Structure formats: C-alpha cells, structure tokens
N, C-alpha and C positions, 0 to 999 in steps of 0.2 A: 529412491521419493520425488514423487511431482509436483512441484509445491511453486501456487498458482498468488498474487495477488490481483484484485482490479474492482475494481470502482464502479459498480454501477449503476451510483445513481436515479434509485427508487425504484427496492426489489418490486412498489408496485404493476410499474409501469415496463421492469426489466424481467419476472419470473421465467417469461419463457424463450427468450433467449438466453436468463444464466443457464435455463436444462437444460440447450441446446448445444449450447460452448462444452457445457457438463459431457455430458455427451462425448462429444467427438472429439473433444483436451488431454479427457478421461482423468485431473490431477490429482493427487490422493491429500491432497489441500490445496481448496483452496481461506483469500482472507477480505471477504468483502465490507466493503469500504461505501461511506450512505444507502447507509439497507433506507434508509428515510423510511424505520419502523418503527412499532411498540411493537417488544423483545413476543408479545401475545398476539399482537396477529404478523407477525413474520409467519407466512408457508412451508410451516417443520418439514410434511411428512408427504410433499413434491421431495425434496431431497432424500429426505429418508428413502423414501421406497428406493436411491439413489443411490440406496448403502451409505449417507454417510452419516455421520454424528456430525450434527449442527446444536451452533452455542452461539450463542447472540450476544450483546450490547445495544439496545436498543432505544432511543426517543421518538418521539410522535412526528413527526414533517422533516425533521433538521438531521441532519450526523446519523451514526449509527455505526455500529461497522458487528461484524457473524463468521464464525470460522464455519467451517462448511471440514470437514473427515472422516476418513475411508481406516481411517488407524481409533483406540479412542483417547479423549480430550483425556487429559489428564493434566492436574492441578491451575483448572484454570480458576483463570482470575481475568476481572475487569478495571478499568482510571490507573489513569498512572499514579503516581505518587507523589505528591510536591504541592499539592493548592490542593484541601478539606473543600473546598465551596467550590470546585468546579463539576461543574453535575451534567457535560456536555458529551456527545456518548462518543469519544474519538482514541478506545485505548484496549485493547482482546493479547491475553494471552495463558501457551498450555502447552502444555507440556508434548508430544506428540516417540512413539518408538516402531519400528523400525530397525534395521538393525540394529539403532543403541536408540536416544531417548536423543529430538533433538529440540529444543521449544521456538516457537513462534512465538512472534509479535507484533497484534496485527495493527496498523495507525493510519489517521484521519488526522492527518496533520494542520492545525486554524489555515486558514486564507489570509489570513492578515489580510485586506484590504478592503478602506481607504489607507491608504498608512500616506503619512503617521496619522499618528487615533489609537487608541482602544483596540480594537481591533490588534489591529499590529502589533501594541505590544504584548497586549494575548498571544501573535505568539508565536514572542525569540521568547519571553517567560516558559509558553508550551515548551519549546526548547530547549532551554535551560533545564528542566526538567528529565526530561528526555536525557540529558545527557548526562545525565546521573543511575538514572536508567540504568542506563547505557554504557557506564563504568561495568558497574553490576553485576553487567550479561560480559560481556568479556572475562571482569577474575573469578566468571565461575568457570567449573571444566564444562560441560553441558557446552555443543558443541549448537548457536542461538543465530536466530534471525531476527531484522527488523519489517517487513513488507509494508506496502503499501501506496499512499498517497500523499505525499510530503508538502508537492504544492511548495517544492524550493524544484526548480532548472540553477541546476551546480552551476553548472560553464554555460559561454556563446554561444559551443556548439549542439546544446541543447534545446533550440531556438532556429526557428525557421530561418522568422526575425529577429534576436536580438533586440537593436534599436526601438524595438517595438518595446520590448519591456524591460526595458534602466527607469522605469518609476511603478510600476509591480515590484509589489511586497512579495511575490514572489522567485526579483532574482533579483530583488535593493540588496547592495553591500550586505551593512548586515546578516541581512537571513541567511547569507551564502555563504558569510563568516561559518554562522554557530553547524551550520552546518560543515566545513569543514572544521568542524571541534570535535566533533561527531566520531565522523571520518579519519582523525587525528587519533582518535584513542585506542586502530587496529580493525577500523571494519572497510570491505571488502566489495565495495559496489558492485553487483552481479553482475550485471550487463557491462561494463565497460574491461569484464573482462578478455572478453568475445568477442566486445566488437568496437572500433576507438577512435570510428569514423564518424566522426556527422552525420544529420541528416535519418534519424533514427526518435523518437520521441514513441507518448503513452496517449496526449492527449492533444485532440482538438476542435477549434470552439462550435458549437452548432453556428455562430454569425459568422456572416461575411463571404460563406466557403472557403472557410481553410479548410478540410478536409479534400475540398478536391483541386484546391494551390496547395495541397500540403503545408499548408501553413501549421504545424506543428511545435509544443512542448516534452521530451521528457519529463515528468516528473512525480512517477512509479516512481519504483524504486524499488530493492529487495539489494538491503547488506547485512552482511554477513561476518559473524569473528570468524580467526584462522580457522580455532579448529572447525566451523563452518564452511566455512571456504577449500578446509583438504578434501573434503566430500565433494564439490560443483563437480561437474558432468561440459549442463551446457546451460544454456540461457536466451532466453528468446522471446519479441516481444508480438500478439500473436496481432499484425498490425488487421489483417484481415474483419477484428471483427464490427472496425468502425466503416465498417460497408453492410451492413446487413441493418435487418427496417427496424425500424425502430430503436438505434443504438443506445448504447450508452457516450459519449464524448471521447471516455477517455475508454482501453482496451487489456486487455491482461494483459500483465507478465508474467513469468516462469522461469520455476531452476530447475534440472534433473538431480537432484542428492546420490552418490554411490548410497543408498540408506534403505 
C-alpha cells in the first residue's frame, strides 16, 4: 500500500498537475492539503475516473483537506476534537483496508505567523489537540499514521538556511517542542528512517528563487504509530514535482507499507 501526502496549494490551479502525478506515482491513498475549495466545487469526477474514492473537508478559498483512496474509505470523519468553535478545515481521517486495516489521518497544521500573536496561540493550541488525538492513535490496536503539512521544521538539518527561520513560527522553540512531545508518544518520522542526512526538503517558497537555490525546508511529514512503522518498506520525497509547470510550493512525500 502506497500512501502519499501532498499540499497542492489550490485544487483549481493544480488539478492537472495533481492528475499527472497520480497517473505517474499511482498512490493507493493520497492525503491532500490546501485544496482551497468547498466540498461541492471539488472536481471529484476527475479522480473517481482514475479509480479513487474521494472524501473532502473543504473551505472556501482557504485550508481544506481531502482523501483520495483506491481502497474503500471507512470510518470517515473530519475536524480535530477539542474545540467546538474551530471551523477551519484542517483535519480528516478514515480507515482503509489492504491486507489489514490502517487508520490514516490527513492534517494541515496552522502556520502560526506572525509570532507572537493570536495566530501563533492558535497553532500551539491546535498542537495540544493533535497531541490528544495522537495519544488515542497510539493506544489503538490498528496501525495508524498522521500525514500532511505540519508547518514545523523539526531540526536545523531540515532547513537549508536555518538562521533565516529562527523567528518564524515554523521553527520557534515552542513549536518544535510541541512536535517533539507528539513524537515522544512513540511515533516514527517515516522519512528519517530512510534518510538521516540534511539537504532533503518538501517546500520551496515561490519567492527569491528558493527552488533554483535549493533553499528549502522539510515541513511535510508522515508520523507512524509503532504497529504502522513495522509495516514500512520505503519512504521518499518526489522532489521533481517542484520543477514541473505551475507547481505547488510543496512536493509529495510517500511511504510504502507491506499491506
């Protein structure tokens, strides 16, 4: 089972590029972020014609997450528990069954800038809620993963120019501490199992020639519970997607499970 995550930065602008990537990469499950579309406007038929079941949690012009799955989508739900007033579309989860069931969670964690400020406070509070859901996933007997745009640079090795990010919400000590707290529950950072060296990124800003200078950061992550990590065969970043026509500023990252 090949499970991918991809912040597409707008389905309207990226529908064709996403379709080409799906045809090439053939993920069994794709978790999408920043679809920037209400559910009714998401082009489900484009992906259903490719054999995918489609589930969305949309929002007009901002945020929005989705699941594309060649396997039936079961136990589908949206919204991260812990704040009934939060109407931002950032969390989606479901169970898919290959050889065995795997629970997949797609997330678009708040950016948090400018920090300090209300947006950063929201980011940290959201991560507290994520921690509580992560604890439940660890306690579950079903293999599970949480994948998406975390808007967190975990370590200085995950940025080409770490000194440029010291005052950014993606790299502030409290952000990284909250991420480590979740990891400390027993999660595995899938990509770091297969590649421990610096220089591997999933995001390059559109500004200042970041892509041409390889001035990137690694902020898209796949975190796996121990029982899910036991199924892992490989994990890669599809860096070449950033060099395509009308690319997203993020690229896909994917994991293959023995499932």
